[in-house]
C-alpha positions, -999 to 999 in steps of 0.1 A, spaced: -48 245 -246 -68 277 -254 -81 288 -222 -94 326 -220 -84 339 -181 -115 329 -171 -122 292 -182 -86 289 -173 -86 303 -136 -120 277 -137 -97 250 -144 -73 259 -113 -100 260 -89 -114 229 -96 -80 210 -98 -76 227 -64 -105 218 -52 -104 183 -66 -71 177 -46 -85 192 -14 -109 165 -7 -89 135 -5 -77 126 24 -54 95 15 -19 104 0 -22 83 -28 -57 96 -42 -39 133 -40 -8 123 -61 -32 108 -85 -54 140 -86 -23 162 -90 -12 143 -120 -45 142 -135 -52 179 -130 -15 190 -143 -19 167 -171 -56 186 -183 -46 219 -175 -16 219 -194 -30 197 -223 -1 174 -219 -4 141 -234 18 123 -200 21 135 -163 38 123 -137 49 123 -98 74 107 -79 78 110 -44 112 103 -37 129 77 -11 162 76 11 177 48 -10 179 68 -47 146 55 -57 109 67 -52 85 56 -27 55 65 -47 55 72 -83 15 76 -102 14 88 -137 -18 99 -156 -18 92 -197 -1 57 -194 -27 25 -197 -25 -1 -171 -4 -23 -192 17 -1 -206 31 7 -171 27 -27 -166 52 -34 -198 74 -3 -187 85 -28 -156 104 -16 -122 101 25 -108 126 45 -126 153 58 -99 168 93 -93 185 101 -119 191 124 -151 163 155 -149 145 135 -125 175 139 -100 178 175 -108 149 186 -99 146 166 -67 185 174 -55 187 206 -68 153 218 -67 146 240 -99 123 237 -129 130 222 -160 115 232 -195 129 214 -226 122 214 -255 135 177 -264 146 162 -235 165 134 -257 191 157 -265 201 171 -226 237 158 -218 214 143 -185 191 119 -205 200 83 -198 176 68 -221 146 45 -211 127 11 -211 116 -5 -250 81 -1 -235 79 39 -228 65 57 -248 88 84 -262 87 120 -246 99 149 -265 86 183 -246 91 182 -214 84 204 -183 94 198 -146 92 210 -111 102 201 -81 67 202 -50 81 217 -22 74 224 16 94 255 28 131 237 23 122 202 24 112 184 -18 84 162 -14 86 150 -47 93 161 -87 59 168 -110 64 162 -148 48 169 -176 59 153 -217 48 164 -253 19 189 -254 -5 187 -276 -2 207 -307 -28 229 -321 -22 215 -358 -4 180 -369 27 193 -378 35 221 -352 58 221 -327 46 241 -292 60 229 -267 57 239 -229 58 282 -223 69 302 -200 31 302 -186 25 271 -188 53 267 -161 39 297 -136 7 274 -139 24 243 -128 43 265 -103 9 275 -88 -1 238 -91 27 224 -72 21 244 -43 -13 236 -38 0 203 -43 24 206 -17 -4 217 7 -23 184 -2 3 165 3 15 178 35 -21 174 48 -26 138 33 8 130 51 -5 142 88 -39 126 80 -23 96 75 4 99 106 -27 106 127 -41 71 116 -11 57 119 -5 67 157 -46 55 160 -35 15 148 0 23 172 -26 31 204 -50 1 190 -22 -23 189 -12 -10 228 -46 -18 239 -44 -52 218 -14 -57 241 -31 -49 271 -59 -74 265 -35 -100 256 -14 -101 286 -47 -101 308 -60 -127 290 -26 -146 286 -24 -138 326 -59 -149 336 -53 -185 318 -22 -190 331 -39 -183 367 -63 -206 359 -36 -229 348 -13 -228 381 -54 -237 403 -60 -265 386 -26 -281 384 -25 -275 424 -57 -290 428 -48 -321 408 -17 -321 429 -39 -321 459 -67 -345 444 -40 -376 431 -37 -396 461 -72 -388 476 -91 -389 442 -67 -404 411 -99 -403 388 -104 -365 394 -69 -359 393 -70 -369 360 -96 -346 346 -83 -321 367 -47 -323 347 -67 -329 314 -79 -297 319 -42 -284 324 -32 -293 294 -59 -280 279 -54 -246 292 -18 -244 283 -25 -246 247 -53 -221 248 -23 -197 266 5 -211 241 -21 -200 209 -30 -168 225 8 -160 234 15 -173 193 -8 -150 187 5 -117 200 40 -126 183 24 -125 149 2 -90 160 32 -74 179 69 -84 166 80 -73 132 81 -104 107 118 -115 101 115 -112 61 149 -101 59 157 -133 76 129 -160 65 118 -142 29 85 -135 19 76 -177 12 85 -184 47 73 -159 69 38 -160 58 35 -197 60 49 -194 93 25 -165 104 -3 -182 89 2 -217 109 2 -194 140 -29 -180 128 -47 -213 122 -41 -224 156 -49 -193 173 -87 -189 151 -114 -212 152 -117 -203 112 -92 -229 90 -65 -206 78 -41 -220 49 -16 -213 27 -2 -226 -6 32 -213 -23 42 -219 -61 74 -216 -74 77 -177 -62 112 -165 -63 125 -139 -41 115 -105 -50 126 -67 -42 127 -65 -6 100 -34 -12 76 -55 -27 82 -83 -2 74 -61 28 45 -42 10 26 -82 -2 34 -90 39 19 -59 52 -11 -63 25 -20 -102 37 -15 -96 73 -41 -66 68 -66 -88 48 -61 -117 73 -72 -95 99 -103 -85 87 -108 -118 71 -105 -135 109 -120 -106 127 -147 -92 111 -157 -113 79 -175 -148 102 -156 -166 75 -146 -207 78 -121 -210 59 -92 -184 49 -66 -194 15 -36 -177 9 -21 -180 -22 10 -172 -34 21 -181 -71 35 -166 -103 13 -155 -128 32 -146 -168 62 -129 -152 45 -112 -117 39 -127 -89 4 -125 -70 -8 -128 -37 -48 -138 -32 -63 -138 -2 -102 -156 -2 -130 -162 26 -163 -176 30 -175 -151 54 -200 -131 52 -188 -103 20 -199 -68 15 -202 -44 -12 -171 -24 -20 -192 2 -38 -209 8 -3 -176 7 13 -162 34 -7 -189 60 -6 -191 52 34 -150 59 36 -150 30 58 -127 -2 57 -93 20 54 -76 -10 56 -88 -9 17 -72 19 13 -38 9 29 -36 -22 7 -43 -7 -23 -17 21 -14 11 -3 -6 2 -22 -39 5 6 -63 35 21 -39 56 -6 -58 46 -15 -92 17 -40 -83 -21 -34 -80 -49 -45 -58 -79 -59 -69 -110 -66 -45 -138 -88 -52 -171 -92 -25 -208 -93 -24 -230 -96 6 -229 -135 16 -203 -143 -14 -174 -138 5 -142 -115 -3 -111 -125 -24 -85 -94 -20 -53 -103 -54 -21 -84 -52 0 -87 -82 37 -70 -87 58 -73 -115 88 -97 -111 92 -130 -89 
């Protein structure tokens, strides 16, 4: 890349401004990766945020098409060069990554990487992630240029600011999680009040029926019918409380059974019809099942609370080598472009993060008056 001092400074400044514009972690990660690839004129760039189980909680790439990414398969593990950057927290600049003794190969669909530059993203002693680039574009077709010391220093500046942007995004999401926790607490309080009132009415009605059973059997029968109605309503509200407030038993029951149970409860608790259909889906990795369940819950919440839908359909089925979750409602719909511009519907951001964080993707199709379809696809299943 032939930036002069002024144009290089402008490029770095633009990258830093772009990073600071985003609040959601996933958007920050994508901006960091795209900025790094452009600044250092590389073919490929990637950023991995490690988890505590030897894998990556999030992994984003730039320079690889969606089709290539799907063909590559599961997310990488923490091994080889990636592990060195994460565990030793040291930069790695290699002329040919394939010749490094730590190199362990890659899937058949993976692009061929040669020259390599990687740095840890650090916040004090904590390693937040690993940022790396490969295959620097050379000015001549036959030239071999590779990454330079200047490239490493430039990427180091970007990594420092990436740490700040990533930390800020995490703090934002943490504050949002606290808001959600407060909302759940409020919901629990409201449900308690509602069920308590229902049970109080139930007790009074039962007492009235008892008093009338000898004196006016016909009226007593009517009161007993009311007792049955109130008892059914209280049971529905209690089931809804379980769905909203208790973690799903994914480990014991699996995704299909957990979804079916939760949707049956929602169908009883809401006036809208809620249905579930599952076709030939095998067990998925735990992270994918967790992500799919949370996306389904978020989408169902939106459809049942905000869309005015009469029917919400949830399906889980195979598509090629992947698994697809689809939530469709016949409610009021919305304009996704307006939602993005207005910064609303943070639930959509959360759903996209959950999908992409497990190697999948989320698509949203909606329009005013035409209902909404949310689809999450993950490889495998």
